[in-house]
Structures are given as structure tokens and as C-alpha cells.
Gaussian input, Z-matrix of N, CA and C with variables (Angstrom, degrees):
# hf/3-21g

backbone

0 1
 N
 C     1     B1
 C     2     B2     1     A1
 N     3     B3     2     A2     1     D1
 C     4     B4     3     A3     2     D2
 C     5     B5     4     A4     3     D3
 N     6     B6     5     A5     4     D4
 C     7     B7     6     A6     5     D5
 C     8     B8     7     A7     6     D6
 N     9     B9     8     A8     7     D7
 C    10    B10     9     A9     8     D8
 C    11    B11    10    A10     9     D9
 N    12    B12    11    A11    10    D10
 C    13    B13    12    A12    11    D11
 C    14    B14    13    A13    12    D12
 N    15    B15    14    A14    13    D13
 C    16    B16    15    A15    14    D14
 C    17    B17    16    A16    15    D15
 N    18    B18    17    A17    16    D16
 C    19    B19    18    A18    17    D17
 C    20    B20    19    A19    18    D18
 N    21    B21    20    A20    19    D19
 C    22    B22    21    A21    20    D20
 C    23    B23    22    A22    21    D21
 N    24    B24    23    A23    22    D22
 C    25    B25    24    A24    23    D23
 C    26    B26    25    A25    24    D24
 N    27    B27    26    A26    25    D25
 C    28    B28    27    A27    26    D26
 C    29    B29    28    A28    27    D27
 N    30    B30    29    A29    28    D28
 C    31    B31    30    A30    29    D29
 C    32    B32    31    A31    30    D30
 N    33    B33    32    A32    31    D31
 C    34    B34    33    A33    32    D32
 C    35    B35    34    A34    33    D33
 N    36    B36    35    A35    34    D34
 C    37    B37    36    A36    35    D35
 C    38    B38    37    A37    36    D36
 N    39    B39    38    A38    37    D37
 C    40    B40    39    A39    38    D38
 C    41    B41    40    A40    39    D39
 N    42    B42    41    A41    40    D40
 C    43    B43    42    A42    41    D41
 C    44    B44    43    A43    42    D42
 N    45    B45    44    A44    43    D43
 C    46    B46    45    A45    44    D44
 C    47    B47    46    A46    45    D45
 N    48    B48    47    A47    46    D46
 C    49    B49    48    A48    47    D47
 C    50    B50    49    A49    48    D48
 N    51    B51    50    A50    49    D49
 C    52    B52    51    A51    50    D50
 C    53    B53    52    A52    51    D51
 N    54    B54    53    A53    52    D52
 C    55    B55    54    A54    53    D53
 C    56    B56    55    A55    54    D54
 N    57    B57    56    A56    55    D55
 C    58    B58    57    A57    56    D56
 C    59    B59    58    A58    57    D57
 N    60    B60    59    A59    58    D58
 C    61    B61    60    A60    59    D59
 C    62    B62    61    A61    60    D60
 N    63    B63    62    A62    61    D61
 C    64    B64    63    A63    62    D62
 C    65    B65    64    A64    63    D63
 N    66    B66    65    A65    64    D64
 C    67    B67    66    A66    65    D65
 C    68    B68    67    A67    66    D66
 N    69    B69    68    A68    67    D67
 C    70    B70    69    A69    68    D68
 C    71    B71    70    A70    69    D69
 N    72    B72    71    A71    70    D70
 C    73    B73    72    A72    71    D71
 C    74    B74    73    A73    72    D72
 N    75    B75    74    A74    73    D73
 C    76    B76    75    A75    74    D74
 C    77    B77    76    A76    75    D75
 N    78    B78    77    A77    76    D76
 C    79    B79    78    A78    77    D77
 C    80    B80    79    A79    78    D78
 N    81    B81    80    A80    79    D79
 C    82    B82    81    A81    80    D80
 C    83    B83    82    A82    81    D81
 N    84    B84    83    A83    82    D82
 C    85    B85    84    A84    83    D83
 C    86    B86    85    A85    84    D84
 N    87    B87    86    A86    85    D85
 C    88    B88    87    A87    86    D86
 C    89    B89    88    A88    87    D87
 N    90    B90    89    A89    88    D88
 C    91    B91    90    A90    89    D89
 C    92    B92    91    A91    90    D90
 N    93    B93    92    A92    91    D91
 C    94    B94    93    A93    92    D92
 C    95    B95    94    A94    93    D93
 N    96    B96    95    A95    94    D94
 C    97    B97    96    A96    95    D95
 C    98    B98    97    A97    96    D96
 N    99    B99    98    A98    97    D97
 C   100   B100    99    A99    98    D98
 C   101   B101   100   A100    99    D99
 N   102   B102   101   A101   100   D100
 C   103   B103   102   A102   101   D101
 C   104   B104   103   A103   102   D102
 N   105   B105   104   A104   103   D103
 C   106   B106   105   A105   104   D104
 C   107   B107   106   A106   105   D105
 N   108   B108   107   A107   106   D106
 C   109   B109   108   A108   107   D107
 C   110   B110   109   A109   108   D108
 N   111   B111   110   A110   109   D109
 C   112   B112   111   A111   110   D110
 C   113   B113   112   A112   111   D111
 N   114   B114   113   A113   112   D112
 C   115   B115   114   A114   113   D113
 C   116   B116   115   A115   114   D114
 N   117   B117   116   A116   115   D115
 C   118   B118   117   A117   116   D116
 C   119   B119   118   A118   117   D117
 N   120   B120   119   A119   118   D118
 C   121   B121   120   A120   119   D119
 C   122   B122   121   A121   120   D120
 N   123   B123   122   A122   121   D121
 C   124   B124   123   A123   122   D122
 C   125   B125   124   A124   123   D123
 N   126   B126   125   A125   124   D124
 C   127   B127   126   A126   125   D125
 C   128   B128   127   A127   126   D126
 N   129   B129   128   A128   127   D127
 C   130   B130   129   A129   128   D128
 C   131   B131   130   A130   129   D129
 N   132   B132   131   A131   130   D130
 C   133   B133   132   A132   131   D131
 C   134   B134   133   A133   132   D132
 N   135   B135   134   A134   133   D133
 C   136   B136   135   A135   134   D134
 C   137   B137   136   A136   135   D135
 N   138   B138   137   A137   136   D136
 C   139   B139   138   A138   137   D137
 C   140   B140   139   A139   138   D138
 N   141   B141   140   A140   139   D139
 C   142   B142   141   A141   140   D140
 C   143   B143   142   A142   141   D141
 N   144   B144   143   A143   142   D142
 C   145   B145   144   A144   143   D143
 C   146   B146   145   A145   144   D144
 N   147   B147   146   A146   145   D145
 C   148   B148   147   A147   146   D146
 C   149   B149   148   A148   147   D147
 N   150   B150   149   A149   148   D148
 C   151   B151   150   A150   149   D149
 C   152   B152   151   A151   150   D150
 N   153   B153   152   A152   151   D151
 C   154   B154   153   A153   152   D152
 C   155   B155   154   A154   153   D153
 N   156   B156   155   A155   154   D154
 C   157   B157   156   A156   155   D155
 C   158   B158   157   A157   156   D156
 N   159   B159   158   A158   157   D157
 C   160   B160   159   A159   158   D158
 C   161   B161   160   A160   159   D159
 N   162   B162   161   A161   160   D160
 C   163   B163   162   A162   161   D161
 C   164   B164   163   A163   162   D162
 N   165   B165   164   A164   163   D163
 C   166   B166   165   A165   164   D164
 C   167   B167   166   A166   165   D165
 N   168   B168   167   A167   166   D166
 C   169   B169   168   A168   167   D167
 C   170   B170   169   A169   168   D168
 N   171   B171   170   A170   169   D169
 C   172   B172   171   A171   170   D170
 C   173   B173   172   A172   171   D171
 N   174   B174   173   A173   172   D172
 C   175   B175   174   A174   173   D173
 C   176   B176   175   A175   174   D174
 N   177   B177   176   A176   175   D175
 C   178   B178   177   A177   176   D176
 C   179   B179   178   A178   177   D177
 N   180   B180   179   A179   178   D178
 C   181   B181   180   A180   179   D179
 C   182   B182   181   A181   180   D180
 N   183   B183   182   A182   181   D181
 C   184   B184   183   A183   182   D182
 C   185   B185   184   A184   183   D183
 N   186   B186   185   A185   184   D184
 C   187   B187   186   A186   185   D185
 C   188   B188   187   A187   186   D186
 N   189   B189   188   A188   187   D187
 C   190   B190   189   A189   188   D188
 C   191   B191   190   A190   189   D189
 N   192   B192   191   A191   190   D190
 C   193   B193   192   A192   191   D191
 C   194   B194   193   A193   192   D192
 N   195   B195   194   A194   193   D193
 C   196   B196   195   A195   194   D194
 C   197   B197   196   A196   195   D195
 N   198   B198   197   A197   196   D196
 C   199   B199   198   A198   197   D197
 C   200   B200   199   A199   198   D198
 N   201   B201   200   A200   199   D199
 C   202   B202   201   A201   200   D200
 C   203   B203   202   A202   201   D201
 N   204   B204   203   A203   202   D202
 C   205   B205   204   A204   203   D203
 C   206   B206   205   A205   204   D204
 N   207   B207   206   A206   205   D205
 C   208   B208   207   A207   206   D206
 C   209   B209   208   A208   207   D207
 N   210   B210   209   A209   208   D208
 C   211   B211   210   A210   209   D209
 C   212   B212   211   A211   210   D210
 N   213   B213   212   A212   211   D211
 C   214   B214   213   A213   212   D212
 C   215   B215   214   A214   213   D213
 N   216   B216   215   A215   214   D214
 C   217   B217   216   A216   215   D215
 C   218   B218   217   A217   216   D216
 N   219   B219   218   A218   217   D217
 C   220   B220   219   A219   218   D218
 C   221   B221   220   A220   219   D219
 N   222   B222   221   A221   220   D220
 C   223   B223   222   A222   221   D221
 C   224   B224   223   A223   222   D222
 N   225   B225   224   A224   223   D223
 C   226   B226   225   A225   224   D224
 C   227   B227   226   A226   225   D225
 N   228   B228   227   A227   226   D226
 C   229   B229   228   A228   227   D227
 C   230   B230   229   A229   228   D228
 N   231   B231   230   A230   229   D229
 C   232   B232   231   A231   230   D230
 C   233   B233   232   A232   231   D231
 N   234   B234   233   A233   232   D232
 C   235   B235   234   A234   233   D233
 C   236   B236   235   A235   234   D234

   B1=1.4521
   B2=1.5328
   B3=1.3107
   B4=1.4521
   B5=1.5210
   B6=1.2978
   B7=1.4679
   B8=1.5336
   B9=1.2934
   B10=1.4630
   B11=1.5246
   B12=1.3029
   B13=1.4527
   B14=1.5168
   B15=1.3175
   B16=1.4577
   B17=1.5197
   B18=1.3178
   B19=1.4592
   B20=1.5214
   B21=1.3354
   B22=1.4619
   B23=1.5253
   B24=1.3270
   B25=1.4619
   B26=1.5232
   B27=1.3158
   B28=1.4590
   B29=1.5272
   B30=1.3191
   B31=1.4657
   B32=1.5261
   B33=1.3247
   B34=1.4748
   B35=1.5327
   B36=1.3218
   B37=1.4682
   B38=1.5242
   B39=1.3190
   B40=1.4670
   B41=1.5282
   B42=1.3251
   B43=1.4707
   B44=1.5363
   B45=1.3079
   B46=1.4642
   B47=1.5208
   B48=1.3244
   B49=1.4641
   B50=1.5307
   B51=1.3269
   B52=1.4689
   B53=1.5252
   B54=1.3297
   B55=1.4655
   B56=1.5211
   B57=1.3268
   B58=1.4650
   B59=1.5197
   B60=1.3263
   B61=1.4672
   B62=1.5229
   B63=1.3280
   B64=1.4588
   B65=1.5259
   B66=1.3398
   B67=1.4515
   B68=1.5122
   B69=1.3202
   B70=1.4683
   B71=1.5268
   B72=1.3127
   B73=1.4623
   B74=1.5279
   B75=1.3292
   B76=1.4629
   B77=1.5233
   B78=1.3069
   B79=1.4639
   B80=1.5207
   B81=1.3118
   B82=1.4643
   B83=1.5316
   B84=1.3171
   B85=1.4744
   B86=1.5262
   B87=1.3051
   B88=1.4657
   B89=1.5192
   B90=1.3314
   B91=1.4687
   B92=1.5221
   B93=1.3247
   B94=1.4624
   B95=1.5267
   B96=1.3298
   B97=1.4645
   B98=1.5251
   B99=1.3342
   B100=1.4662
   B101=1.5273
   B102=1.3232
   B103=1.4667
   B104=1.5353
   B105=1.3231
   B106=1.4665
   B107=1.5294
   B108=1.3351
   B109=1.4600
   B110=1.5143
   B111=1.3257
   B112=1.4683
   B113=1.5272
   B114=1.3266
   B115=1.4720
   B116=1.5240
   B117=1.3235
   B118=1.4698
   B119=1.5170
   B120=1.3312
   B121=1.4685
   B122=1.5279
   B123=1.3148
   B124=1.4753
   B125=1.5172
   B126=1.3305
   B127=1.4617
   B128=1.5279
   B129=1.3340
   B130=1.4624
   B131=1.5233
   B132=1.3076
   B133=1.4593
   B134=1.5275
   B135=1.3303
   B136=1.4670
   B137=1.5204
   B138=1.3408
   B139=1.4723
   B140=1.5322
   B141=1.3289
   B142=1.4639
   B143=1.5258
   B144=1.3228
   B145=1.4722
   B146=1.5248
   B147=1.3361
   B148=1.4627
   B149=1.5268
   B150=1.3135
   B151=1.4665
   B152=1.5236
   B153=1.3175
   B154=1.4674
   B155=1.5272
   B156=1.3352
   B157=1.4724
   B158=1.5265
   B159=1.3244
   B160=1.4674
   B161=1.5249
   B162=1.3205
   B163=1.4636
   B164=1.5222
   B165=1.3318
   B166=1.4642
   B167=1.5248
   B168=1.3235
   B169=1.4586
   B170=1.5239
   B171=1.3285
   B172=1.4653
   B173=1.5261
   B174=1.3282
   B175=1.4635
   B176=1.5279
   B177=1.3188
   B178=1.4633
   B179=1.5294
   B180=1.3058
   B181=1.4694
   B182=1.5281
   B183=1.3117
   B184=1.4593
   B185=1.5266
   B186=1.3021
   B187=1.4637
   B188=1.5225
   B189=1.3069
   B190=1.4618
   B191=1.5216
   B192=1.3077
   B193=1.4507
   B194=1.5197
   B195=1.3159
   B196=1.4523
   B197=1.5219
   B198=1.3167
   B199=1.4549
   B200=1.5189
   B201=1.3207
   B202=1.4608
   B203=1.5162
   B204=1.3273
   B205=1.4667
   B206=1.5210
   B207=1.3288
   B208=1.4492
   B209=1.5134
   B210=1.3114
   B211=1.4587
   B212=1.5148
   B213=1.3240
   B214=1.4546
   B215=1.5152
   B216=1.3282
   B217=1.4583
   B218=1.5269
   B219=1.3090
   B220=1.4679
   B221=1.5161
   B222=1.3313
   B223=1.4690
   B224=1.5219
   B225=1.3220
   B226=1.4550
   B227=1.5141
   B228=1.3135
   B229=1.4543
   B230=1.5080
   B231=1.3096
   B232=1.4561
   B233=1.5078
   B234=1.3305
   B235=1.4709
   B236=1.5011
   A1=111.77
   A2=117.21
   A3=120.04
   A4=110.32
   A5=115.96
   A6=123.39
   A7=112.73
   A8=116.82
   A9=119.95
   A10=108.70
   A11=116.04
   A12=120.48
   A13=110.37
   A14=115.65
   A15=122.06
   A16=110.68
   A17=116.77
   A18=120.84
   A19=111.89
   A20=116.39
   A21=120.67
   A22=111.06
   A23=116.06
   A24=120.58
   A25=110.64
   A26=116.94
   A27=120.94
   A28=111.18
   A29=116.55
   A30=120.97
   A31=110.72
   A32=116.60
   A33=120.45
   A34=110.19
   A35=116.87
   A36=121.04
   A37=110.56
   A38=116.90
   A39=120.67
   A40=111.02
   A41=116.45
   A42=121.06
   A43=110.29
   A44=116.34
   A45=120.89
   A46=110.53
   A47=116.81
   A48=121.10
   A49=110.41
   A50=116.95
   A51=120.57
   A52=111.22
   A53=116.03
   A54=120.45
   A55=111.32
   A56=116.96
   A57=119.89
   A58=110.83
   A59=116.47
   A60=119.70
   A61=111.92
   A62=117.08
   A63=120.35
   A64=111.16
   A65=116.53
   A66=120.77
   A67=115.34
   A68=117.85
   A69=121.19
   A70=113.40
   A71=117.28
   A72=120.74
   A73=109.94
   A74=114.19
   A75=118.96
   A76=108.21
   A77=116.54
   A78=120.64
   A79=110.24
   A80=116.95
   A81=120.65
   A82=111.11
   A83=117.41
   A84=121.11
   A85=110.38
   A86=116.22
   A87=120.80
   A88=111.46
   A89=116.55
   A90=120.08
   A91=111.46
   A92=116.35
   A93=120.71
   A94=110.50
   A95=117.05
   A96=121.57
   A97=110.53
   A98=116.76
   A99=120.69
   A100=110.48
   A101=116.38
   A102=120.83
   A103=110.66
   A104=116.35
   A105=119.88
   A106=110.49
   A107=116.04
   A108=120.35
   A109=112.70
   A110=116.88
   A111=120.83
   A112=110.31
   A113=116.44
   A114=120.26
   A115=110.66
   A116=116.61
   A117=120.74
   A118=111.43
   A119=117.20
   A120=120.80
   A121=110.35
   A122=116.68
   A123=120.22
   A124=111.01
   A125=116.64
   A126=120.88
   A127=110.06
   A128=116.66
   A129=120.75
   A130=110.89
   A131=116.46
   A132=120.70
   A133=110.85
   A134=116.57
   A135=119.89
   A136=111.29
   A137=116.28
   A138=119.74
   A139=110.94
   A140=116.78
   A141=120.17
   A142=111.00
   A143=117.19
   A144=120.64
   A145=110.75
   A146=116.14
   A147=120.57
   A148=110.88
   A149=116.96
   A150=120.97
   A151=110.35
   A152=116.91
   A153=120.51
   A154=110.53
   A155=117.18
   A156=120.00
   A157=110.77
   A158=116.98
   A159=119.66
   A160=111.09
   A161=117.17
   A162=121.16
   A163=109.88
   A164=116.73
   A165=119.75
   A166=111.20
   A167=116.57
   A168=119.91
   A169=110.60
   A170=116.25
   A171=119.65
   A172=112.22
   A173=116.50
   A174=120.07
   A175=113.07
   A176=116.06
   A177=120.02
   A178=109.21
   A179=114.54
   A180=119.34
   A181=108.86
   A182=115.73
   A183=122.60
   A184=113.11
   A185=115.89
   A186=122.69
   A187=114.13
   A188=118.04
   A189=120.91
   A190=108.16
   A191=116.13
   A192=121.00
   A193=109.71
   A194=115.26
   A195=120.84
   A196=106.74
   A197=116.24
   A198=120.98
   A199=108.26
   A200=114.98
   A201=120.79
   A202=108.85
   A203=118.45
   A204=119.75
   A205=110.74
   A206=115.09
   A207=119.77
   A208=108.89
   A209=116.90
   A210=120.64
   A211=107.21
   A212=115.37
   A213=121.23
   A214=108.30
   A215=115.36
   A216=120.26
   A217=109.12
   A218=116.10
   A219=121.25
   A220=112.50
   A221=117.76
   A222=120.74
   A223=112.16
   A224=118.25
   A225=122.01
   A226=109.07
   A227=116.16
   A228=119.57
   A229=108.91
   A230=116.09
   A231=121.23
   A232=107.97
   A233=116.34
   A234=120.69
   A235=109.77
   D1=-1.47
   D2=-179.28
   D3=-61.52
   D4=131.69
   D5=178.45
   D6=58.68
   D7=25.16
   D8=177.37
   D9=-67.75
   D10=140.23
   D11=179.95
   D12=-72.07
   D13=146.93
   D14=-179.59
   D15=-55.06
   D16=-47.38
   D17=-176.53
   D18=-62.05
   D19=-40.24
   D20=178.71
   D21=-66.38
   D22=-42.53
   D23=179.60
   D24=-64.97
   D25=-42.06
   D26=179.70
   D27=-65.38
   D28=-41.30
   D29=178.36
   D30=-62.76
   D31=-43.49
   D32=178.43
   D33=-64.67
   D34=-40.53
   D35=178.62
   D36=-62.30
   D37=-43.55
   D38=178.19
   D39=-62.64
   D40=-37.86
   D41=178.12
   D42=-64.19
   D43=-43.25
   D44=178.48
   D45=-61.43
   D46=-44.34
   D47=-179.73
   D48=-61.37
   D49=-44.42
   D50=178.82
   D51=-59.00
   D52=-46.22
   D53=-179.22
   D54=-64.00
   D55=-40.44
   D56=-179.50
   D57=-69.85
   D58=-37.76
   D59=179.02
   D60=-67.05
   D61=-27.60
   D62=179.09
   D63=-66.30
   D64=-25.74
   D65=175.84
   D66=75.65
   D67=17.24
   D68=-177.73
   D69=-97.56
   D70=9.70
   D71=-176.63
   D72=-97.90
   D73=150.17
   D74=174.00
   D75=-73.29
   D76=169.37
   D77=178.71
   D78=-59.71
   D79=-45.26
   D80=-179.12
   D81=-63.51
   D82=-42.89
   D83=177.29
   D84=-63.25
   D85=-40.81
   D86=179.39
   D87=-63.16
   D88=-43.53
   D89=178.93
   D90=-64.08
   D91=-42.20
   D92=178.50
   D93=-64.05
   D94=-43.81
   D95=178.87
   D96=-65.22
   D97=-40.44
   D98=178.95
   D99=-62.02
   D100=-43.52
   D101=178.91
   D102=-60.63
   D103=-45.56
   D104=178.22
   D105=-64.05
   D106=-40.20
   D107=178.91
   D108=-61.34
   D109=-41.31
   D110=178.00
   D111=-61.99
   D112=-44.35
   D113=178.68
   D114=-61.37
   D115=-43.27
   D116=179.85
   D117=-66.47
   D118=-40.68
   D119=178.99
   D120=-62.55
   D121=-40.86
   D122=178.10
   D123=-66.33
   D124=-40.49
   D125=177.56
   D126=-60.89
   D127=-47.24
   D128=179.55
   D129=-61.45
   D130=-41.53
   D131=179.56
   D132=-62.50
   D133=-43.74
   D134=177.88
   D135=-62.16
   D136=-43.77
   D137=-179.97
   D138=-62.03
   D139=-40.97
   D140=178.66
   D141=-66.41
   D142=-40.18
   D143=176.95
   D144=-61.80
   D145=-42.85
   D146=178.29
   D147=-62.16
   D148=-43.54
   D149=179.55
   D150=-63.71
   D151=-41.44
   D152=179.10
   D153=-62.27
   D154=-42.49
   D155=178.43
   D156=-63.71
   D157=-40.02
   D158=179.06
   D159=-64.26
   D160=-41.17
   D161=178.60
   D162=-63.72
   D163=-43.03
   D164=179.57
   D165=-61.66
   D166=-39.39
   D167=177.96
   D168=-64.56
   D169=-41.75
   D170=-179.95
   D171=-66.11
   D172=-28.37
   D173=-179.35
   D174=-88.29
   D175=-2.57
   D176=-178.18
   D177=-64.43
   D178=127.96
   D179=-178.17
   D180=-129.56
   D181=122.17
   D182=175.22
   D183=46.38
   D184=59.21
   D185=177.21
   D186=63.73
   D187=5.50
   D188=178.39
   D189=-121.79
   D190=128.19
   D191=-179.28
   D192=-81.78
   D193=126.52
   D194=177.79
   D195=-111.79
   D196=110.31
   D197=-179.43
   D198=-100.36
   D199=122.29
   D200=-179.99
   D201=-120.22
   D202=141.23
   D203=178.20
   D204=-71.07
   D205=150.29
   D206=174.92
   D207=-71.30
   D208=143.46
   D209=174.95
   D210=-98.99
   D211=131.38
   D212=179.42
   D213=-87.46
   D214=131.52
   D215=179.50
   D216=-63.00
   D217=154.73
   D218=-176.99
   D219=-58.86
   D220=-33.07
   D221=-177.40
   D222=-86.24
   D223=0.01
   D224=176.75
   D225=-108.84
   D226=149.37
   D227=178.15
   D228=-109.66
   D229=149.62
   D230=175.83
   D231=-81.17
   D232=132.63
   D233=-179.68
   D234=-115.57

């Protein structure tokens, strides 16, 4: 999972969630999938935190940090 891309990790996490929600996994498979899901969720969270810090740095103006919310495009939905 080292240097895994956010999008790849999120896609794998979504796949794990779908499989677990289907309820067709054994207990052992479910535990293994849950463990992987937790690792992926933490990875995604770290990547998002890093991106947020980078955006804040880019928005820094004259020693004062200006934090602005992202605007969601009309064709995208907020989740």
C-alpha cells in the first residue's frame, strides 16, 4: 500500500464495502476485509489531510492564512 494513489485506495475501499454489504463472506473473510478497509480508510484520510494542508499553504496571503471552502461543480454532488 506504500505510495498508493488516493483514487485507487478509495476504489478498493468501496469494493470492500460492497462485498461486505452483500453478506456473502465468511466471518474470517469479513474480518480480513474489515482490517484492509480500516487501513485504506486511514490512508485516504491522511491523503485528504495532506491535500488540505497543501491547499491552505497555497492560499496563504501575506502571513495570514485564508481558508476558503471548495466549490462543488454543478454536475458533481456533495457526499
